[in-house]
N, C-alpha and C positions, 0 to 999 in steps of 0.2 A: 964788836963793831964789824968785824969781817962777816960774821954770820948775818948781821942785818943787811950788809951790802949784798951778800949772796942771795938773800931772800928777795931783796928789791930787784936784783938782776933777773932772778927766776920768774918773778911776777911780770916783769917787763917782757920777758921772752914769751910767756904765756899769752899776754895781751897782743903781742906782735903776731904770734901764731894764729890766734883767733881772727885777727884783722885780715890776715892773708887768706884764711879759709873763706871769709865772707866775700873778699874780693874775687876769689877763684870760683865762686858758685856760678854754674852755667846760666847763661841768659835764658829766659823763657822762650818757648816756641810761639810764634805768632802767625796766624793765617791772614792773608792779604785782604779778605772780605769776610766779616763776621755775619752779615746777612745780605741777601741778594734777591731782587725781584727779576724774574725773567718771563718772557713769553714762551709759548710752546715750541717755537721755531728759532729760539735764540740760544747762544752759548756764553759761558763765562770761564775764563782761565783762573783757577785757584793755585796759589803757591804758599809755601810755608818758609818762614825765615827764622833765624836765630842770631841775635846780636847784629841785625842789619845785613846778614849774609843769607842768601837763599839756600835752602836745604836741597841737597841732591835729590831729584825726583825719584831716583831708583831706590831710595831708602824709605819712600812713603807708599803706603797702601791707602787707596781712596775707596770710599763706599758711601752709599746713601741708604736711608731707611726704607725708601720706596722707589724702586727703579722705574715704576710706571709713571711717576711724576717727574723725576730727574734721574738721568743716567750720568755716570762719570767714568772717564777712561783712565788708564793707568798713569797718565801724565797730569791728571787733575783738571782736565777740560770737562766741564759740566754742561749738559744740554737739556733744556726743558722738553717735556713730552706731553704732559697733561696738567690741567689746572689742579692746584693743591699745594700743600706745604710739606717739606721733607727736611731731614737733617743730614748734612754732609759731614763725614768724619775723615780726617787725615790721621793715619797712625804712622808714627815715625819709628823706624827700626823695631817695629813690633812691641814697643814699650810705651810711648807717649802718644796721647790722642788729643786732638784739637778739633773743634766743631764749628760749623756754620749753618745758619738756617736759610733755606732757599724756598721762595714762594713763586710758583708759576701763576701769573696773573692773566686775565682774559683780555683779548682784543675787543671781543664783542659781548654785549649783554642783550642780544637780539630779542629775547623774550624769556619768560619763565617756562621751563620744560614741564610737560604734563606729569601728573602723579601716575606712575605706572606700577601696579602690583598685580601680578597674575592671580586671578581668583578673588580680587577685592569686590566687596558688595557695592551696590549703587549708593547706599547711604554713606558708606565710608568714603567713596569717591567724591561725593558732593561736599563732604566735610573737609576734604583736602584741597579742593579747587577754590581758589580765591576769585576767579573770574565770574562774571555774571552769567547765569544760566540763560541760554538763548532758546533752547528747545529740548524736548525730552520725549522718548518713546519707550516701549517696553524693552528695547534692546540697545538704546543709544542715548548718550547725553552730549549736547553741544553747548559750549560756552563761548561767549564773544571774546575775541582777542583783546589784550590790554593795550595794544598800540597799533599804529597804522601798518606795521610790518606783519602782523598776525591777524588773519581773519577769524579763525576759530581754533579751539582745542576740542577734541572729540574723544569719546570713550565708547567702546563697543562691548556688549555683554551677551552672555549666553546663560540661560537659566539663572539670571540675576548675578552672575559672576563675570568680572572683567576678563576679556580675552586680548584686548589690544587698546592702544591709545594713539592719538595722532595730533599733529599740528598742521593746520592748513594755512600756509603763508600767503602774503600778498604776492601777486604774480608780476614781479619786476626783476630786472637783471641785478639791480643793486641788492635786493634781498637775497637772491640766489647766491651772489658773491659773498655776502656777509654770513649766510648760513653755512657756507663751506668752511669758513674760519671757525664759526661757532662750534661745529661738530668736530673739526680737526683738533681743537684744543681741549676737548672734553672726552673724546673717545678714540678708540683705535680703528683706523680705516682697514676694512677687511678685503675690499675689492669691489669691482663693478661687474654687474651681470644684467643683461637686457636693459641697459640704460638706468639701472637702479644702483645707487652707491650705498654700500652696506657698512655699518659701523657696529662695534661691540664694546662692552664695558669690561671685558676680560673675565666675566662671570657668565651670566646667562641672558643678559639683556641684548637684544639686537634692534637695530634701527635701519630702516630702508628709506632712502630719500629719492624721490622721483618727481617728474612732472606728468600729470595725467590730464587728458582732455576733459574729463568730467569734474574733477576736484582740484585741478591746478597743481601748483607747487606744494608738496607735502612731505612730511616725515612721519613714518609709522613705527611705533614702538611695540615690540612683541617679545615673547619669551623664547629663547633658543634651547637647544638640548646641551646644557653644560657649557664649558668654555669653548668658544668658537674662535679659531685663529685665522680662518679664511672663509670665503664664500663656498658653500657646498650645495649640491642639488637639494638637500633637505632644507637649507636656508631659503633658497629661492621658492620652493614649494610652500613653506610656511608663510613667506611674504605674500605670495599670490593669494593664498587662502584668506589672510587677514585683510588684504586690500579689497578682495571681492566682498567681504562682509561690510567693510566701510562704504563701498560704493552702493550697496543695498540701502544704506541709511540716508543717502543723499536726498531722498524725497521729503524727509522731515524738515529740511532747511527752507 
């Protein structure tokens, strides 16, 4: 009889012990925002909690999969930079990770950007452009803009190969203001030279935006020499050359 009692007592002890272990299991880590939409000029504060208590920020390492889209500081403050989607990760004490998806959304959908591929053929370009062909010469293609904010998209060729592309916008202050946001949220501003605002994609694409007496408000797309982080003399020289070629084509309009 005693042996049965001892067995029952032992089993009860085991059950109590298991129950305590379950109760003592640590609460999961939770991030305050599992997905977030931001504009390029907005920020959001991320935090991590456990059991309703905020985790000490000093024990968390923050990172994003693409710092060109969203950057995050050591305290979990994330800032939008360029349109796109990236994953934010909070690593606690170097052991536990928790993630959130951040999407940088646009303020402006001013128009569709031109198809730009240095060296692309005329046939390829026509196949990529959805707008209606307005005019064509041996060295240029002009397509009618798809809305009132865009007059034309244009492509310049040499020996049948694309050298540059351009958007010729409506000449209004409202469009100028919207275009500034449009490019700021998609590209990196490199600087201003001779009243031309330059942007880059972090690779080799360069864009020069200006107002010209002959072609009005425009954005010219051309290939740079590798990754450009600022405006250089070479950048300005390249822009002036492609703009001169664009101006030569004005007669076909």
